[in-house]
Residue frames relative to the residue before (quaternion, step in Angstrom):
aa qw qx qy qz dx dy dz
M 1.0000 0.0000 0.0000 0.0000 0.00 0.00 0.00
T 0.4185 -0.7155 0.5119 0.2256 3.53 -0.96 0.99
R 0.6166 -0.5234 0.4014 0.4298 3.57 -1.26 0.38
M 0.6292 0.5318 -0.3609 0.4370 3.71 0.97 -0.61
A 0.6867 0.5177 -0.2769 0.4287 3.48 0.95 -0.91
A 0.6829 0.4861 -0.2395 0.4898 3.42 1.21 -0.80
M 0.5313 0.6174 -0.4344 0.3845 3.66 1.14 -0.25
N 0.4059 -0.7197 0.5321 0.1849 3.42 -1.08 0.97
H 0.0797 -0.8436 0.5284 0.0531 3.62 0.49 1.18
F 0.6519 0.5092 -0.3434 0.4447 3.60 0.87 -0.90
G 0.6804 0.4972 -0.3092 0.4407 3.72 0.73 -0.92
M 0.6976 0.4753 -0.3089 0.4381 3.51 0.84 -0.96
T 0.6219 0.5345 -0.3228 0.4726 3.60 1.12 -0.86
L 0.6228 0.5607 -0.3004 0.4555 3.59 0.94 -1.02
R 0.7206 0.4513 -0.2460 0.4654 3.59 0.71 -1.09
G 0.6544 0.4911 -0.3393 0.4641 3.59 0.93 -0.63
W 0.6537 0.4961 -0.3273 0.4683 3.57 0.90 -0.82
R 0.6135 0.5224 -0.3580 0.4717 3.69 0.98 -0.86
E 0.7498 0.4436 -0.2690 0.4106 3.58 0.61 -0.98
R 0.6387 0.4928 -0.3346 0.4871 3.71 1.16 -0.28
M 0.6487 0.5532 -0.3462 0.3916 3.53 1.01 -0.47
S 0.4220 -0.7249 0.4952 0.2263 3.54 -0.76 1.11
P 0.4898 -0.6112 0.5082 0.3581 3.71 -0.94 0.69
L 0.6700 0.5220 -0.3419 0.4021 3.61 0.79 -0.81
D 0.6279 0.5089 -0.3198 0.4945 3.64 1.18 -0.67
S 0.6400 0.4895 -0.3180 0.4996 3.64 1.26 -0.41
G 0.5380 -0.6153 0.4293 0.3844 3.65 1.07 -0.13
L 0.4924 0.6453 -0.4293 0.3961 3.66 1.24 0.46
E 0.4084 -0.6928 0.5271 0.2745 3.45 -1.05 0.57
A 0.5273 -0.5928 0.4838 0.3694 3.63 -1.11 0.63
D 0.0425 -0.7957 0.6041 0.0073 3.59 -1.04 0.84
G 0.8027 -0.2648 0.1471 0.5137 3.57 0.74 0.88
E 0.7210 -0.4444 0.2952 0.4422 3.54 -1.19 -0.08
R 0.1952 -0.7670 0.6028 0.1013 3.57 -1.08 0.62
R 0.5608 -0.5913 0.4694 0.3398 3.57 -1.26 0.57
I 0.7452 0.1426 -0.0917 0.6450 3.58 1.15 -0.70
P 0.5402 -0.6423 0.4299 0.3327 3.60 -1.24 0.53
G 0.6877 0.5449 -0.2850 0.3859 3.52 1.09 -0.38
L 0.7529 -0.3440 0.2622 0.4961 3.58 -1.03 -0.63
R 0.4258 -0.6505 0.5512 0.3027 3.46 -1.26 0.45
R 0.6477 -0.5192 0.3466 0.4369 3.58 -1.12 0.34
E 0.6957 0.4622 -0.3242 0.4441 3.59 0.86 -0.90
E 0.5578 0.5534 -0.4140 0.4594 3.72 1.07 -0.41
L 0.6695 0.4781 -0.3288 0.4639 3.64 0.71 -1.06
A 0.6554 0.5321 -0.3363 0.4173 3.59 0.83 -1.07
R 0.6788 0.5046 -0.2967 0.4434 3.56 0.95 -0.96
M 0.7002 0.4831 -0.2833 0.4427 3.52 0.94 -0.82
A 0.6839 0.4458 -0.2639 0.5137 3.59 1.22 -0.60
G 0.4489 -0.6994 0.4460 0.3322 3.65 1.14 -0.36
L 0.5785 0.5775 -0.3973 0.4172 3.47 1.13 0.70
S 0.5666 -0.6015 0.4055 0.3908 3.58 -1.20 0.21
V 0.6051 -0.5740 0.3812 0.3989 3.56 -1.08 0.68
D 0.6781 0.5130 -0.3258 0.4135 3.50 0.99 -0.91
Y 0.6168 0.5185 -0.3658 0.4657 3.68 1.07 -0.41
V 0.5700 0.5696 -0.3310 0.4911 3.55 1.20 -0.64
V 0.6486 0.5120 -0.2905 0.4825 3.57 0.80 -0.98
R 0.7378 0.4365 -0.2632 0.4426 3.52 0.68 -1.02
L 0.5834 0.5354 -0.3649 0.4897 3.60 1.11 -0.51
E 0.7195 0.4328 -0.2908 0.4587 3.64 0.75 -0.88
Q 0.7183 0.4039 -0.2939 0.4843 3.68 1.07 -0.49
G 0.5824 -0.6312 0.3717 0.3524 3.59 1.28 0.23
R 0.4634 0.6959 -0.4051 0.3700 3.56 1.30 0.06
A 0.7147 0.2124 -0.1375 0.6520 3.55 1.37 -0.43
R 0.0545 -0.8731 0.4816 -0.0529 3.49 -0.34 1.38
N 0.7316 0.3921 -0.2032 0.5194 3.59 1.25 -0.05
P 0.0085 -0.8237 0.5654 -0.0418 3.61 0.51 1.16
S 0.4503 -0.6941 0.4702 0.3071 3.58 -0.96 0.49
A 0.6435 -0.5176 0.3420 0.4483 3.62 -1.10 0.23
Q 0.6029 0.5383 -0.3670 0.4604 3.62 1.17 -0.44
V 0.6862 0.4444 -0.3448 0.4612 3.58 0.84 -0.65
V 0.6283 0.5112 -0.3522 0.4689 3.61 1.00 -0.67
T 0.6266 0.5134 -0.3459 0.4734 3.66 0.96 -0.69
A 0.6612 0.4916 -0.3065 0.4766 3.62 0.96 -0.87
L 0.6533 0.4999 -0.3224 0.4684 3.70 0.96 -0.63
A 0.6622 0.5158 -0.2802 0.4657 3.47 1.03 -0.95
R 0.6404 0.4933 -0.3175 0.4957 3.65 1.06 -0.68
A 0.6528 0.5533 -0.3075 0.4161 3.55 0.92 -0.85
L 0.7151 0.4345 -0.1869 0.5147 3.44 1.20 -1.12
R 0.3354 -0.7548 0.4971 0.2658 3.61 1.28 -0.08
L 0.1488 0.8030 -0.5580 0.1470 3.57 0.70 1.05
D 0.3903 -0.6596 0.5628 0.3097 3.50 -1.13 0.52
P 0.7361 -0.4813 0.2326 0.4154 3.60 -1.23 0.39
P 0.6243 0.5374 -0.3510 0.4453 3.70 0.98 -0.65
E 0.6788 0.4696 -0.2777 0.4915 3.51 0.96 -1.06
R 0.5923 0.5758 -0.3619 0.4320 3.72 1.00 -0.73
D 0.6982 0.4900 -0.2465 0.4602 3.44 0.88 -1.16
H 0.6098 0.5140 -0.3579 0.4857 3.59 1.11 -0.69
L 0.6224 0.5382 -0.3527 0.4456 3.68 0.84 -0.80
F 0.6680 0.5134 -0.2943 0.4512 3.60 0.93 -0.87
R 0.6724 0.4592 -0.3045 0.4942 3.50 1.03 -0.80
C 0.5782 0.5380 -0.3993 0.4657 3.67 1.04 -0.49
A 0.7305 0.4399 -0.2732 0.4451 3.58 1.00 -0.68
G 0.5575 -0.6233 0.3770 0.3982 3.46 1.39 0.10
L 0.5672 0.6156 -0.3325 0.4346 3.54 1.33 0.27
A 0.4769 -0.6048 0.5183 0.3717 3.73 -1.09 0.47
P 0.5753 -0.5825 0.4640 0.3382 3.54 -1.11 0.67
L 0.4175 -0.6697 0.5342 0.3030 3.62 -1.08 0.57
S 0.6298 -0.5458 0.4107 0.3698 3.52 -1.29 0.58
A 0.4062 -0.7260 0.4994 0.2421 3.51 -0.99 0.72
G 0.6989 -0.3935 0.2515 0.5417 3.45 1.39 0.00
N 0.8081 -0.1928 0.1627 0.5323 3.60 -0.93 -0.75
V 0.6175 -0.4884 0.4693 0.3999 3.57 -1.33 0.35
S 0.3878 -0.7107 0.5406 0.2285 3.59 -0.80 1.04
R 0.1186 -0.7420 0.6566 0.0648 3.56 -1.18 0.85
D 0.5060 0.6319 -0.4390 0.3898 3.61 1.10 0.44
I 0.2403 -0.7552 0.5942 0.1376 3.52 -0.94 0.91
P 0.3987 -0.7022 0.5428 0.2309 3.65 -0.63 1.13
V 0.6320 -0.5611 0.3768 0.3793 3.56 -1.21 0.69
S 0.6391 0.5434 -0.3399 0.4251 3.54 1.13 -0.88
V 0.6487 0.5020 -0.3235 0.4718 3.63 1.05 -0.69
Q 0.5863 0.5630 -0.3680 0.4515 3.50 1.10 -0.72
R 0.6897 0.4795 -0.2977 0.4536 3.52 0.73 -1.04
L 0.6689 0.5051 -0.3509 0.4175 3.62 0.86 -0.82
V 0.6693 0.4751 -0.3266 0.4685 3.65 0.99 -0.72
Q 0.6307 0.5119 -0.3644 0.4555 3.60 0.99 -0.73
Q 0.7092 0.4505 -0.2891 0.4588 3.60 0.81 -0.70
Q 0.5602 0.5109 -0.4235 0.4958 3.67 1.18 0.21
G 0.1665 0.8537 -0.4855 0.0886 3.57 1.16 0.69
D 0.6782 0.4978 -0.3447 0.4164 3.71 0.95 -0.23
I 0.7424 0.3222 -0.1835 0.5580 3.47 1.38 -0.15
P 0.5162 -0.6092 0.4723 0.3732 3.55 -1.12 0.53
A 0.0430 0.7664 -0.6314 0.1101 3.61 -0.94 1.14
A 0.0390 0.7631 -0.6449 0.0149 3.50 -1.13 0.80
V 0.2965 -0.7144 0.5954 0.2172 3.50 -1.36 0.41
F 0.0785 -0.7779 0.6231 0.0237 3.52 -0.99 0.97
A 0.5607 -0.5715 0.5145 0.3069 3.55 -1.22 0.77
A 0.6496 -0.5277 0.3661 0.4069 3.59 -1.15 0.26
D 0.6702 0.4687 -0.2806 0.5024 3.54 1.27 -0.46
W 0.5126 -0.6867 0.3598 0.3692 3.62 1.38 0.35
T 0.2965 0.6808 -0.5461 0.3878 3.59 1.13 0.94
I 0.3109 -0.7162 0.5814 0.2288 3.68 -0.73 1.02
I 0.0481 -0.8241 0.5644 0.0045 3.59 -0.88 1.04
G 0.8271 0.0348 -0.0208 0.5605 3.51 1.21 -0.10
W 0.0603 0.8136 -0.5766 0.0427 3.74 -0.99 0.53
N 0.4236 -0.6980 0.5108 0.2691 3.53 -1.09 0.49
R 0.7341 -0.4726 0.2751 0.4026 3.55 -1.18 0.20
M 0.6306 0.5025 -0.3251 0.4941 3.51 1.12 -0.84
W 0.5547 0.5486 -0.4335 0.4509 3.75 0.88 -0.33
T 0.6616 0.5007 -0.3190 0.4580 3.62 0.82 -0.95
A 0.7051 0.5099 -0.2718 0.4109 3.52 0.92 -1.08
A 0.7226 0.4351 -0.2411 0.4800 3.52 1.08 -0.76
L 0.8179 0.2629 -0.0868 0.5044 3.61 1.03 -0.83
G 0.5403 -0.6321 0.3874 0.3980 3.51 1.27 -0.14
H 0.6258 -0.5744 0.3526 0.3925 3.54 -1.05 0.16
P 0.5173 -0.6663 0.3994 0.3589 3.67 -0.64 0.74
S 0.5840 0.5699 -0.4228 0.3941 3.58 1.04 -0.31
A 0.6581 0.5211 -0.3161 0.4421 3.52 1.24 -0.39
Y 0.4856 0.7003 -0.3998 0.3375 3.58 1.32 -0.16
G 0.2757 -0.7822 0.4973 0.2548 3.63 1.08 -0.78
W 0.3608 0.7318 -0.5219 0.2490 3.50 0.97 0.81
D 0.4037 -0.6689 0.5212 0.3434 3.59 -0.94 0.52
E 0.8431 0.0800 -0.0872 0.5246 3.55 -0.99 0.81
D 0.5846 -0.6147 0.3753 0.3735 3.72 1.10 0.70
N 0.5174 0.6704 -0.3805 0.3715 3.66 1.29 0.30
L 0.5108 -0.6746 0.4728 0.2459 3.54 -0.92 1.11
V 0.6681 0.5238 -0.3109 0.4273 3.43 0.81 -1.12
S 0.6306 0.5246 -0.3291 0.4678 3.54 0.97 -0.99
G 0.6493 0.5318 -0.3104 0.4464 3.64 0.93 -0.95
M 0.6158 0.5878 -0.3097 0.4236 3.60 0.98 -1.06
F 0.8346 0.2169 -0.0285 0.5056 3.51 0.76 -1.31
R 0.3558 0.7482 -0.4989 0.2544 3.59 1.06 0.37
A 0.6136 -0.5546 0.4069 0.3878 3.57 -1.18 0.53
G 0.7915 0.3184 -0.2494 0.4581 3.43 -1.01 0.85
N 0.5756 0.5322 -0.3957 0.4784 3.61 1.22 -0.22
A 0.4568 -0.6648 0.5250 0.2715 3.49 -0.95 1.09
Q 0.5484 -0.6340 0.4178 0.3504 3.55 -0.91 0.90
G 0.8184 0.2280 -0.2082 0.4847 3.51 -0.94 1.02
R 0.5014 0.6180 -0.4718 0.3795 3.67 1.09 -0.04
D 0.3313 -0.7583 0.5176 0.2174 3.43 -0.60 1.12
P 0.2441 -0.8184 0.5116 0.0950 3.57 -0.69 1.21
I 0.4830 0.7150 -0.4178 0.2844 3.51 1.13 0.25
A 0.7233 0.3758 -0.2204 0.5357 3.55 1.20 0.15
A 0.5415 -0.5938 0.4843 0.3459 3.60 -1.29 0.34
W 0.7541 0.2573 -0.1574 0.5834 3.58 1.43 -0.30
P 0.6931 -0.5005 0.2657 0.4455 3.53 -1.11 0.15
V 0.0933 -0.7432 0.6622 0.0210 3.60 -1.21 0.83
R 0.1398 -0.7700 0.6187 0.0694 3.51 -1.15 0.94
S 0.3188 -0.7520 0.5577 0.1481 3.51 -1.02 0.92
L 0.5168 -0.5954 0.5084 0.3464 3.50 -1.28 0.56
K 0.6639 0.4743 -0.3072 0.4899 3.55 1.08 -0.71
S 0.6223 -0.5074 0.4371 0.4054 3.45 -1.43 0.29
N 0.6436 -0.4991 0.4146 0.4060 3.54 -1.33 0.18
E 0.6332 0.5018 -0.3330 0.4862 3.61 1.01 -0.72
A 0.6849 0.4761 -0.3289 0.4428 3.67 0.78 -0.89
Q 0.6078 0.5354 -0.3863 0.4414 3.58 0.95 -0.56
E 0.6896 0.4790 -0.2554 0.4794 3.62 0.90 -1.02
E 0.6087 0.5453 -0.3485 0.4591 3.62 1.04 -0.65
D 0.6384 0.5610 -0.2819 0.4454 3.52 0.98 -1.01
L 0.7367 0.4329 -0.2481 0.4564 3.53 0.87 -0.98
V 0.6267 0.5144 -0.3098 0.4966 3.53 1.13 -0.71
A 0.6285 0.5293 -0.3392 0.4579 3.66 0.98 -0.69
D 0.6651 0.4865 -0.2910 0.4862 3.55 0.99 -0.79
L 0.6278 0.5204 -0.3360 0.4713 3.63 0.97 -0.88
R 0.6288 0.5492 -0.3552 0.4205 3.64 0.86 -0.85
V 0.6128 0.5383 -0.3294 0.4756 3.58 0.97 -0.88
T 0.6991 0.4795 -0.2727 0.4550 3.59 0.82 -0.92
A 0.6453 0.5286 -0.3118 0.4550 3.51 1.01 -0.79
A 0.6461 0.5183 -0.3069 0.4688 3.58 1.08 -0.80
A 0.7038 0.4759 -0.2569 0.4606 3.51 1.01 -0.75
H 0.7716 0.1961 -0.1300 0.5910 3.63 1.25 -0.40
P 0.0387 -0.8560 0.5154 -0.0120 3.59 0.55 1.28
H 0.7049 0.4753 -0.2567 0.4596 3.58 1.14 -0.41
D 0.4860 0.6635 -0.4424 0.3574 3.64 1.28 -0.01
E 0.3450 -0.7905 0.4673 0.1942 3.54 -0.28 1.23
R 0.6415 0.5006 -0.3513 0.4632 3.60 0.93 -0.76
L 0.6211 0.5534 -0.3189 0.4543 3.59 0.91 -0.80
T 0.7125 0.4819 -0.2608 0.4383 3.42 0.89 -1.03
A 0.6381 0.5047 -0.3233 0.4834 3.45 1.13 -0.72
L 0.5857 0.5471 -0.3734 0.4672 3.66 0.98 -0.69
V 0.7360 0.3748 -0.2941 0.4810 3.69 0.54 -0.97
E 0.6450 0.5252 -0.3621 0.4208 3.65 0.72 -0.68
G 0.6206 0.5571 -0.2869 0.4714 3.59 1.11 -0.81
L 0.6825 0.4604 -0.2569 0.5061 3.52 0.94 -0.91
L 0.6499 0.4952 -0.3473 0.4602 3.55 0.90 -0.68
R 0.6462 0.5191 -0.3285 0.4528 3.67 1.01 -0.63
T 0.8277 0.3519 -0.1037 0.4247 3.44 0.85 -1.25
N 0.7775 0.3172 -0.1510 0.5216 3.64 1.23 -0.55
P 0.3138 -0.7719 0.5181 0.1930 3.65 -0.12 1.24
H 0.6292 0.5456 -0.3535 0.4260 3.64 0.92 -0.86
F 0.6697 0.4794 -0.2859 0.4899 3.60 0.84 -1.01
A 0.6472 0.4991 -0.3518 0.4564 3.69 0.86 -0.73
R 0.6371 0.4823 -0.3884 0.4589 3.67 0.89 -0.67
L 0.6602 0.4936 -0.3352 0.4562 3.65 0.78 -0.79
W 0.6577 0.5125 -0.3290 0.4433 3.53 0.81 -0.82
L 0.7545 0.4147 -0.2441 0.4464 3.52 0.69 -0.92
N 0.8108 0.3137 -0.1333 0.4757 3.63 1.12 -0.65
G 0.5788 0.5974 -0.3736 0.4105 3.52 1.31 -0.22
T 0.5912 -0.5718 0.4521 0.3451 3.52 -1.53 -0.05
A 0.4027 -0.6797 0.5627 0.2434 3.51 -1.35 0.09
G 0.3944 0.7247 -0.4983 0.2663 3.59 -0.64 0.98
P 0.6296 -0.5536 0.3740 0.3966 3.68 -1.16 0.38
Y 0.6503 -0.5530 0.4157 0.3139 3.32 -1.32 0.59
A 0.2149 -0.8662 0.4336 0.1248 3.64 -0.31 0.95
G 0.6201 -0.5498 0.3635 0.4255 3.58 1.12 0.11
D 0.1697 -0.7713 0.6123 0.0376 3.51 -1.43 0.11
R 0.2268 -0.7009 0.6281 0.2505 3.47 -1.39 -0.17
K 0.0071 -0.8254 0.5596 -0.0745 3.54 -0.69 1.13
T 0.2783 -0.7387 0.5943 0.1536 3.41 -1.39 0.69
I 0.1854 -0.7985 0.5654 0.0913 3.54 -0.57 1.04
E 0.2881 -0.7519 0.5778 0.1331 3.45 -0.72 1.28
H 0.0749 -0.8503 0.5209 0.0088 3.50 0.27 1.37
P 0.5143 -0.7065 0.4091 0.2628 3.52 -1.05 0.75
L 0.6700 0.5122 -0.2313 0.4851 3.41 1.35 -0.48
V 0.8325 0.2124 -0.0184 0.5114 3.47 0.66 -1.30
G 0.5557 -0.6436 0.3767 0.3675 3.62 1.27 -0.09
P 0.7723 -0.3247 0.2007 0.5078 3.67 -1.11 -0.27
I 0.0238 0.7585 -0.6507 -0.0265 3.71 -1.06 0.76
A 0.2066 -0.7781 0.5816 0.1166 3.44 -0.69 1.09
L 0.0315 -0.8196 0.5671 -0.0747 3.56 -0.64 1.07
D 0.3924 -0.6521 0.5882 0.2734 3.66 -1.27 0.55
V 0.2262 -0.7715 0.5871 0.0945 3.47 -0.98 0.96
D 0.0151 0.8293 -0.5584 0.0151 3.52 -0.54 1.08
A 0.2559 -0.7629 0.5636 0.1865 3.68 -1.16 0.40
L 0.0645 -0.7799 0.6213 0.0396 3.66 -0.70 0.86
I 0.2172 -0.7346 0.6352 0.0988 3.51 -1.07 0.87
P 0.3124 -0.7744 0.5186 0.1837 3.70 -0.35 1.17
A 0.5974 -0.5948 0.3915 0.3688 3.67 -0.91 0.92
G 0.8213 0.2567 -0.1878 0.4735 3.60 -1.06 0.63
T 0.7473 0.3625 -0.2197 0.5117 3.65 1.24 0.11
D 0.2891 -0.7056 0.5831 0.2802 3.69 -1.10 0.05
L 0.3314 0.7334 -0.5092 0.3051 3.61 0.93 0.66
R 0.2911 -0.7200 0.6123 0.1482 3.57 -1.11 0.60
I 0.0493 -0.7478 0.6567 0.0847 3.58 -0.88 0.97
I 0.1937 -0.7972 0.5686 0.0602 3.48 -0.59 1.27
T 0.0395 -0.8044 0.5927 -0.0077 3.59 -0.75 0.98
Y 0.2100 -0.7234 0.6396 0.1533 3.59 -1.28 0.66
V 0.0126 0.8355 -0.5469 0.0527 3.60 -0.57 1.06
A 0.2928 -0.7585 0.5563 0.1718 3.50 -0.93 0.86
A 0.5690 -0.5823 0.4814 0.3247 3.51 -1.16 0.65
P 0.4958 -0.6899 0.4247 0.3129 3.65 -0.68 1.02
E 0.8440 0.1702 -0.1476 0.4866 3.54 -1.34 0.57
T 0.5635 0.5391 -0.4556 0.4294 3.58 0.84 0.92
T 0.6932 -0.4996 0.3355 0.3967 3.51 -1.30 0.19
D 0.5694 0.5976 -0.3236 0.4626 3.43 1.37 -0.56
A 0.6297 0.5013 -0.2967 0.5140 3.56 1.07 -0.78
E 0.6254 0.5378 -0.3233 0.4638 3.52 0.93 -0.91
K 0.6570 0.5391 -0.2924 0.4384 3.49 0.90 -1.00
L 0.6532 0.5017 -0.2935 0.4853 3.57 0.94 -0.93
D 0.6190 0.5045 -0.3555 0.4858 3.63 0.98 -0.77
A 0.7146 0.4751 -0.2825 0.4287 3.64 0.80 -0.92
L 0.5626 0.5920 -0.3350 0.4699 3.48 1.28 -0.61
R 0.6648 0.4738 -0.2925 0.4980 3.55 0.87 -1.16
A 0.7215 0.4301 -0.3144 0.4423 3.75 0.60 -0.96
S 0.6632 0.4983 -0.3684 0.4196 3.65 0.88 -0.63
C 0.6962 0.4573 -0.2621 0.4873 3.60 1.19 -0.61
D 0.2995 -0.8036 0.4500 0.2492 3.50 1.41 -0.02
L 0.2310 0.8043 -0.5098 0.1994 3.47 0.97 1.16
P 0.3973 -0.6808 0.5532 0.2696 3.48 -1.05 0.81
R 0.6688 -0.5533 0.3224 0.3776 3.62 -1.20 0.72
Y 0.7877 0.3076 -0.1286 0.5181 3.65 0.81 -0.96
G 0.4510 0.6595 -0.5637 0.2098 3.48 -1.37 0.34
L 0.0873 -0.7802 0.6190 0.0217 3.53 -1.19 0.81
A 0.1448 -0.7989 0.5805 0.0610 3.58 -0.87 0.83
R 0.2017 -0.7494 0.6191 0.1199 3.57 -1.26 0.56
P 0.6861 -0.5546 0.2875 0.3728 3.44 -1.13 0.57
D 0.7280 0.4574 -0.2124 0.4644 3.48 1.33 -0.79
S 0.5717 0.6083 -0.3587 0.4176 3.43 1.46 0.17
E 0.4470 -0.6865 0.5066 0.2687 3.69 -0.99 0.71
T 0.8017 0.1224 -0.0975 0.5769 3.60 0.98 -0.56
E 0.4923 -0.6470 0.5067 0.2868 3.45 -1.31 0.58
G 0.4969 0.6366 -0.4827 0.3390 3.48 -1.11 0.92
């Protein structure tokens, strides 16, 4: 066993967070001097509904496999924020619980990041592939998302909607061809969505999306039931642009730290005709470098 494997991460983390928590913040009354400023083991045990002996064994590493119910109770008693709660789950060898519904909020830091990618098309998608923001170059290269025809602004819905020819890339207002096969594109998207669905089992909108496609689209149902689970890996696509002609671009997905958002970028190889076409497109559309739009906004910026 390696030193890292033998280290009692859960116990050390639990003890540290117990000792940092003020009894007053826990609703306990001060009762004289304490050897430590935080909670006593018996106080944490009582608040979490556990035995004192079990809390001792957890901290000392003599109990190393707490259940999800135990970790949830400890996280609630310690008033952990979501990142800390998830860390405690990982220390216990458990997958973090869902924080609730898929977030459609774009943190300010992510807004700045997308805005500053003003020379390339960039958009922000929620973890369920709902488009929630894009910069001006995205609109210039791929058309305004309102023209895509997606139900609920959702790419998966657009990919598998009734009447969409199998494999037609719905991510632009004009034709787009992928280097991957049609099947591979769809498998990638479904595999990523499956990860999100497992992480957010109580999101009613996501559940309705999946259940609706399972009922109405046999192709989606086959991929959902038989496909793999994993993050979207990117692609290379050619946009048949009505103004500057075909543009071949690399598609990358970035997940900003602390979020489950996807920033999708379309980037041309440097010193190529594709890069020149993007430059010409930006110039011809007289686009400012910065700007971020949301689905509920009338104008970009």
